[in-house]
C-alpha positions in Angstrom: -33.3 -7.6 -62.7 -30.5 -9.9 -61.6 -30.5 -8.3 -58.1 -34.2 -8.8 -57.8 -34.0 -12.4 -58.9 -31.1 -13.1 -56.5 -32.9 -11.4 -53.6 -36.1 -13.4 -54.3 -34.2 -16.7 -54.4 -32.5 -15.8 -51.1 -35.7 -15.0 -49.4 -37.4 -18.1 -50.6 -34.5 -20.3 -49.4 -34.7 -18.5 -46.0 -38.4 -19.2 -45.5 -38.3 -22.8 -44.2 -35.7 -22.2 -41.3 -37.3 -18.7 -40.6 -40.8 -20.3 -40.3 -39.5 -23.1 -38.1 -37.8 -20.6 -35.6 -40.8 -18.2 -35.6 -43.4 -20.9 -35.2 -41.6 -22.4 -32.2 -41.2 -18.9 -30.5 -44.8 -17.8 -31.3 -46.3 -21.2 -30.2 -44.5 -21.1 -26.9 -45.6 -17.4 -26.4 -49.2 -18.1 -27.0 -49.1 -21.3 -25.0 -48.0 -19.4 -22.0 -51.1 -17.1 -22.4 -53.3 -20.2 -22.9 -52.0 -22.4 -20.0 -52.1 -19.6 -17.4 -55.5 -18.4 -18.7 -56.9 -22.0 -18.3 -55.4 -22.2 -14.8 -57.1 -18.9 -14.0 -60.5 -20.3 -15.2 -60.5 -18.2 -18.4 -61.9 -20.0 -21.4 -60.0 -19.8 -24.7 -62.2 -19.7 -27.8 -59.3 -19.8 -30.4 -55.6 -20.7 -30.3 -54.0 -19.7 -33.7 -50.6 -19.9 -35.0 -50.6 -17.4 -37.7 -53.2 -14.7 -38.8 -55.9 -14.6 -41.4 -57.9 -17.5 -43.0 -57.7 -20.8 -41.3 -55.7 -23.6 -43.1 -56.3 -26.4 -40.8 -57.8 -26.7 -37.3 -59.7 -28.8 -34.9 -61.8 -28.3 -31.7 -60.6 -29.9 -28.4 -62.9 -31.3 -25.7 -62.8 -27.9 -23.9 -64.2 -26.0 -26.9 -61.1 -24.3 -28.0 -60.4 -24.1 -31.8 -56.7 -24.9 -32.4 -55.7 -23.8 -35.9 -52.9 -22.9 -38.3 -53.6 -19.8 -40.3 -52.5 -18.5 -43.6 -50.1 -15.7 -42.6 -47.4 -17.2 -40.4 -46.1 -14.0 -38.9 -47.4 -14.3 -35.3 -50.3 -15.8 -33.5 -52.9 -15.2 -30.9 -55.2 -16.8 -28.2 -58.7 -15.4 -28.3 -60.2 -15.6 -24.8 -64.0 -15.5 -24.2 -65.0 -11.9 -24.0 -62.2 -10.5 -26.2 -63.5 -8.3 -29.0 -60.6 -9.1 -31.3 -57.2 -10.8 -31.6 -55.5 -7.9 -29.9 -57.4 -8.8 -26.7 -59.3 -5.5 -26.5 -61.8 -6.6 -23.8 -65.5 -6.2 -23.9 -66.7 -4.7 -20.7 -67.7 -7.2 -18.2 -70.9 -5.4 -17.4 -71.9 -5.8 -21.2 -71.8 -9.6 -21.0 -74.8 -11.7 -20.0 -74.6 -14.3 -17.3 -73.6 -17.1 -19.8 -70.9 -15.0 -21.5 -69.4 -13.8 -18.1 -68.7 -17.4 -17.1 -65.0 -18.0 -18.0 -64.7 -14.6 -19.8 -61.5 -12.7 -19.8 -63.2 -9.4 -18.9 -65.0 -10.9 -15.9 -61.8 -12.4 -14.4 -60.2 -10.8 -11.4 -57.4 -8.2 -12.0 -54.7 -10.5 -10.9 -55.9 -13.4 -13.1 -56.0 -11.1 -16.1 -52.5 -9.7 -15.4 -51.1 -13.2 -14.9 -52.5 -14.4 -18.2 -51.2 -11.5 -20.1 -47.6 -11.7 -18.4 -47.5 -15.4 -19.1 -46.8 -15.1 -22.8 -43.5 -13.1 -22.5 -42.4 -15.1 -19.5 -42.9 -18.3 -21.5 -40.5 -16.9 -24.1 -37.9 -16.3 -21.3 -38.5 -19.9 -20.0 -38.0 -21.3 -23.5 -34.8 -19.4 -23.9 -33.5 -20.5 -20.5 -34.4 -24.1 -21.3 -32.6 -24.1 -24.6 -29.4 -22.4 -23.2 -29.5 -24.8 -20.2 -29.5 -27.9 -22.3 -26.8 -26.5 -24.5 -24.5 -25.7 -21.5 -25.4 -29.0 -19.9 -24.5 -31.0 -23.0 -21.6 -29.0 -24.4 -20.2 -27.1 -21.5 -18.6 -23.7 -22.2 -15.2 -22.8 -23.4 -13.6 -20.3 -21.0 -10.2 -18.6 -20.6 -8.5 -16.7 -17.8 -8.8 -12.9 -18.1 -5.0 -12.6 -18.8 -3.6 -10.4 -21.6 -1.4 -12.2 -24.0 -1.0 -9.3 -26.5 -1.8 -5.6 -26.7 -2.6 -4.4 -30.2 -0.6 -1.3 -31.4 -2.4 2.0 -31.5 -5.3 0.7 -29.4 -7.1 2.1 -26.4 -5.4 -0.5 -24.2 -1.9 0.5 -25.4 -2.7 4.2 -24.8 -3.8 3.4 -21.3 -0.6 1.4 -20.5 -2.0 -2.1 -20.3 0.7 -4.7 -20.6 1.0 -8.4 -21.6 0.6 -10.5 -18.5 -1.9 -8.1 -16.8 -4.9 -9.9 -15.4 -8.3 -8.2 -15.4 -9.7 -8.1 -11.9 -12.8 -5.8 -12.4 -14.3 -3.3 -14.9 -16.2 -0.4 -13.4 -16.2 -2.2 -10.1 -17.8 -5.4 -11.7 -15.9 -8.5 -10.9 -14.2 -10.2 -14.0 -13.9 -14.0 -13.8 -13.1 -15.1 -17.4 -11.9 -13.3 -20.5 -15.4 -13.5 -22.0 -16.5 -11.1 -19.3 -14.2 -8.4 -20.6 -15.3 -8.9 -24.2 -19.1 -8.8 -23.3 -18.7 -5.6 -21.2 -16.6 -3.7 -23.6 -18.4 -4.7 -26.8 -21.6 -2.8 -25.9 -19.8 0.4 -24.7 -18.1 1.9 -27.7 -16.8 5.4 -27.1 -17.9 5.1 -23.4 -15.0 5.6 -20.9 -14.5 2.6 -18.5 -12.2 2.0 -15.5 -10.3 -1.2 -15.5 -8.6 -2.8 -12.4 -5.6 -5.0 -13.3 -3.5 -7.4 -11.3 0.1 -6.7 -12.4 2.4 -9.1 -10.7 0.4 -8.8 -7.5 -0.1 -5.2 -7.6 -3.5 -3.6 -8.2 -3.5 -1.0 -11.0 -6.4 1.1 -12.1 -6.6 2.5 -15.6 -9.2 4.4 -17.5 -9.7 3.9 -21.3 -12.4 4.3 -24.0 -13.3 1.3 -26.2 -13.0 2.2 -29.9 -16.1 1.9 -32.1 -15.2 -1.0 -34.5 -17.1 -2.4 -37.4 -16.9 -6.1 -37.7 -18.5 -8.7 -39.9 -19.5 -12.2 -39.0 -18.7 -15.2 -41.2 -22.0 -14.6 -43.2 -21.1 -10.9 -43.9 -23.5 -9.3 -41.4 -22.0 -6.1 -40.2 -22.2 -4.6 -36.7 -20.4 -2.0 -34.6 -19.0 -3.0 -31.2 -16.5 -1.5 -28.7 -12.9 -2.8 -28.6 -10.0 -2.0 -26.4 -7.3 -4.0 -28.3 -6.3 -6.9 -26.0 -6.2 -10.6 -27.0 -5.4 -13.7 -25.0 -4.1 -17.1 -26.1 -3.9 -20.6 -24.7 -0.6 -19.9 -22.9 -1.9 -17.0 -21.1 -5.6 -17.8 -20.9 -5.5 -21.5 -20.3 -8.4 -22.2 -22.6 -10.6 -25.1 -21.3 -14.1 -26.4 -21.3 -16.1 -25.8 -18.2 -18.7 -28.5 -17.5 -22.0 -27.9 -15.7 -24.2 -30.0 -13.5 -28.0 -29.7 -14.1 -28.5 -26.8 -11.7 -25.4 -25.0 -12.8 -26.5 -25.4 -16.4 -29.9 -23.7 -15.5 -28.1 -20.9 -13.8 -25.9 -20.4 -16.8 -29.0 -20.5 -19.0 -30.5 -17.7 -16.9 -27.3 -15.8 -17.0 -27.2 -16.0 -20.8 -30.8 -15.0 -21.1 -30.3 -12.0 -18.8 -27.2 -11.0 -20.8 -29.4 -10.7 -24.0 -31.9 -8.7 -22.1 -29.2 -6.2 -20.7 -27.5 -5.9 -24.0 -30.8 -5.2 -25.8 -31.7 -2.5 -23.1 -28.2 -1.1 -23.3 -28.5 -0.8 -27.1 -31.9 0.9 -26.9 -30.6 3.2 -24.2 -27.6 4.0 -26.5 -29.9 4.8 -29.4 -31.9 7.3 -27.3 -28.7 9.0 -26.1 -27.2 9.1 -29.6 -24.3 6.8 -28.9 -25.6 4.1 -31.2 -27.0 4.0 -34.7 -30.5 2.3 -34.9 -29.4 0.4 -37.9 -29.2 -2.9 -36.0 -33.0 -2.9 -35.4 -34.3 -5.5 -37.7 -37.6 -7.1 -38.7 -38.8 -10.4 -40.3 -36.4 -10.0 -43.3 -33.3 -9.8 -41.1 -34.5 -12.7 -38.9 -35.1 -14.8 -42.1 -31.6 -14.1 -43.2 -30.1 -15.0 -39.8 -32.3 -18.1 -39.8 -30.9 -19.2 -43.2 -27.3 -18.4 -42.0 -27.7 -20.4 -38.8 -29.4 -23.4 -40.6 -26.1 -23.9 -42.6 -24.4 -24.5 -39.3 -26.8 -27.3 -38.1 -30.0 -27.6 -36.1 -28.2 -26.7 -32.9 -27.2 -23.2 -34.2 -30.8 -22.8 -35.4 -32.2 -23.7 -32.0 -29.8 -21.3 -30.4 -31.2 -18.6 -32.7 -34.7 -19.5 -31.6 -33.5 -18.9 -27.9 -32.2 -15.4 -28.8 -35.3 -14.6 -30.7 -37.5 -15.8 -27.9 -35.8 -13.5 -25.3 -36.1 -10.6 -27.8 -39.8 -11.2 -28.4 -40.5 -11.6 -24.7 -38.7 -8.3 -24.0 -40.5 -6.6 -26.9 -43.9 -7.7 -25.6 -43.2 -6.3 -22.2 -42.7 -2.8 -23.5 -45.3 -0.5 -22.0 -47.0 0.1 -25.3 -50.7 -0.4 -25.8 -51.3 -3.3 -28.3 -48.5 -5.2 -26.6 -48.6 -7.3 -23.4 -46.7 -4.6 -21.5 -49.4 -2.1 -22.4 -52.1 -4.3 -21.0 -50.1 -4.7 -17.8 -49.8 -0.9 -17.5 -53.6 -0.6 -17.8 -54.0 -3.3 -15.1 -51.4 -1.3 -12.8 -53.6 1.8 -13.3 -56.7 -0.2 -12.4 -55.1 -1.6 -9.3 -54.2 2.0 -8.1 -57.5 3.7 -9.2 -59.7 0.7 -8.3 -61.3 0.8 -11.8 -59.9 0.5 -15.3 -59.2 3.7 -17.4 -62.2 5.0 -19.4 -63.1 3.4 -22.7 -62.2 6.6 -24.7 -58.8 6.8 -23.0 -58.2 3.1 -23.8 -59.3 3.5 -27.3 -56.9 6.4 -27.9 -54.1 4.6 -26.2 -54.6 1.6 -28.4 -54.6 3.8 -31.5 -51.3 5.4 -30.4 -49.9 2.0 -29.6 -50.9 0.6 -33.0 -49.2 3.6 -34.7 -46.0 3.1 -32.7 -45.9 -0.6 -33.5 -46.6 0.0 -37.2 -43.8 2.8 -37.2 -41.3 0.4 -35.6 -42.2 -2.4 -38.1 -41.8 0.0 -41.0 -38.4 1.3 -39.7 -37.1 -2.2 -39.1 -38.2 -3.3 -42.5 -36.4 -0.3 -44.0 -33.3 -1.3 -42.2 -33.7 -4.9 -43.5 -34.1 -3.7 -47.1 -31.1 -1.3 -46.7 -29.1 -4.3 -45.4 -30.0 -6.4 -48.4 -29.2 -3.5 -50.9 -26.0 -2.7 -49.1 
């Protein structure tokens, strides 16, 4: 009973920061759909943050109902001609002349595709904007990729890496700062890598395998990463703050967003190949916990979490699964090739399979979240 009371209290205290982060990300995603849809001449009947019964709302001068709904775990834009909130379209031929005007189903293929793709890309733009402001205001702490210490019994020691060695490249990819080494190695536990070192002006290649290591963040959240056992310090790495101009900050924001995308794709690929456990796949409970953790560090950390979540949601929605934006885009690609959309029966079965996959993923993620709380 004490555990249940404690867990309930933790969940309730996590709700405000979680809902703030989720609402920002969902609103921007749906706003992307809405703005591009409007630009393409498609009329939006409803713009909702949340699902279920309406709490508050108003109609704008264009006839769109903007509302906040009871269940704050998502949102939707319902365009004219959509049968439901998952944007299953009515056939354009089934609409009368009045309904066809400004309907989603009657829009040209490229307009429908642009409207659907706009949601995920709005999430990427939000993340890039947040990271760009952060780098523009705070800069970035960097260090030269020079080894100060090699930990005993580590992969680096076994490979013969020495203090004073400078990382030049890993698997042929240029290394500029020490963070490049950490990022590359961390997502490749138990995967052999080739490192090029500058040792007193001589280029040396060594092959080593990062060890799988479990770490905990300051809030007790556990994860497994790859480590080779090298560290740097101020004397060797020359720690400093790199400042960015406006365009440089945007470039760094793009790079940071792309890093999250590639790390996520690498993780999923490693799950498929059996190199990673799927226990890091989380759902609303885990996001709520992280939101609470980040809120203790200030609004800046919470906004940074919103950027990370925005990239994740954008990437998730681009997966080629019916019910998601990526699934719609697959149908449009088929339509572009065939000259007509897939048949209604095929679409219906695809949506059923897609719904099953999405529900299965949600259940699995929730199981991971509960296991994390119990553990």
